[in-house]
N, C-alpha and C positions, 0 to 999 in steps of 0.2 A: 382713594387714589388707586389707579390701576396697577401700578408696579411699585415694588418697594424701593428699588434703586434706579430704575430706568423705565422709560416708556416703551410699551410693547408695539412693534410695527403692526399696522392694521391692513395695509395694502402693499402690493409689490413696489409701489412708488415711494415706499418708506414714509408714508404719512403716520403720524403718531397721535395717541390720545393726549389731550391736554389735561395734565394732572392738576387737581385742585382739592383743597379741603372744603368740606361741607359740614355745616352745623344745622341741626334741626331742633327747634324749640316747640313743644306742644304740651297739651294737657294730658295727664294720665289719670284715668278714673279707676280706682281700686274699690271694687264692691265689698271686699272683706273689711274695709275700714268703717262701713256703715253698720251700726248695731242692729241686730235682727231679733225681734221678739216673736214674730210670727213664723211658724214652721214653713209655710209656703215660700216666704222670702229667703229662708236659709237654703231651701232646695233650689230656688231660682239662682241665688248667689253662687252656689257651688257648681251649677250647671253652666252658667255663662260668665263666671268670674275670670276665666282665662282668655276670653275673646277680646281682641283689641278692636275697639270701635274707632271709626274715622273721626278725626278732630281737626280743627283749624291749626295750621302749622306755619311757623316762620322758618324759611330756609335762608341761610346766610352762606354765601360762597364768594370766592375771590373774583370770579368773572362777572356775575350779574348783580352782586351786592345782596340786598335784602329782598326777598320775594315772599309773598303771602300765598299759601296754598289752602283753599277753603276746606278740602277733605284730603287727608293723607293717611295712609296706613303705615 
């Protein structure tokens, strides 16, 4: 939501943002949960384990309902 208690005016004509709740559901891949026996995989896992990769996502909000996003960060 854009404002905690009220909508913020965006133009002098007193237009306002439409406040809405949004929920995102997606997969989260944690490389640290994969057991590593090889040293190269441990190095790889520590180097890229913090990067968020795009994944398919379901967006649920009050205005458009359920929406599928094929790649979302």
